[in-house]
N, C-alpha and C positions, 0 to 999 in steps of 0.2 A: 166293788164294781157295780155300776147301775145295770138294771135289767133292761131288756129290749123294750118293754112297755114304757119304762121311765124315759128312755132315750127318745122313743117316738113321741112321747108327750112333750118333751123339751123341744123337739124339732117343730112340732105343731105350734107351740107357743112362740118360738122364734120366728116362724113364718108369718104368724099373725102380727107380731111386732114389726117385722120388716115391711109388711103390706101397709100398716098404719104409718110408719115412718116415711115410706115412699109417697103415700098420699099427701102427707103434710109437706114434704119437700117439693112435690110437684105443684101443689097449689101456690107455694111461695115463689117458685120459679115462674109460673104463669103470671102471677101478679107483677113480678119484676119486669117481665117482658112487656106486659101491658103498659107499665109506667114508662119504660124506655121508649116505646112506640109513641106514646102520647107526648112525651117530652121533646122528641125529635120530629114529630109529625110523620111518622112512618106508617104506611098502610099495608094491608095484606098483599096488595099488588106489587109493592116495592120489594117484597120478600121472594117473589117468584123469579126463577132464573130468566135472564134476558137472552135473547137470541132467536133463532129460528124455531117457531112453534110447529110441531107436527111434521118436521122434516123427516122424510123417509131415509132409512139407513141404506147407504149405497151398497148394492149387491156386487158380487164379483164381476169384473169386467171380462169381456170375451177376449180370449187370448189366441184361440185357434178357430179357423173357419174353413169349411170344405167349399172350395170354389165351384164345384159342380152342382151341389145341392143347396148350398147356403146354410147347412147345419153348422152349429157352433158348439164349442166346448170351452169352459172357463179354466181348465187345467186342474180342476178339483173333482174328486169323485172318480168313479170308474171311467176308464178311457173308452170312448166310443169305438165301435167296430170299424168305421171308416178311417180311423187314425191308427189302428193297431197294426204293428209291423211296418210302419212307414216312418220316414224322418219327419218328426214333428215340426222342425224349423221351417219347412216349406209351406206349412199351413198357418204359421204364426201371423197374427194380425198386427 
């Protein structure tokens, strides 16, 4: 059976081999991508997702409104005091 030091040395050697193999495969993949981009006339802009840029994520909509004060509650989080103990449906927007 191999000693701990021998196993650790093997691990280190395999990690170095894996890093070298990854570097070699990565450079090949990058070259293949460049060749395909050139062949088909693809630009970096073509690779960007299309659609709305910088669109803000829609926040929760107001589901309950206090008609006296105008306070609102989305139905998430702690229930406000003005709504506690009352029928929520009468405040639904």
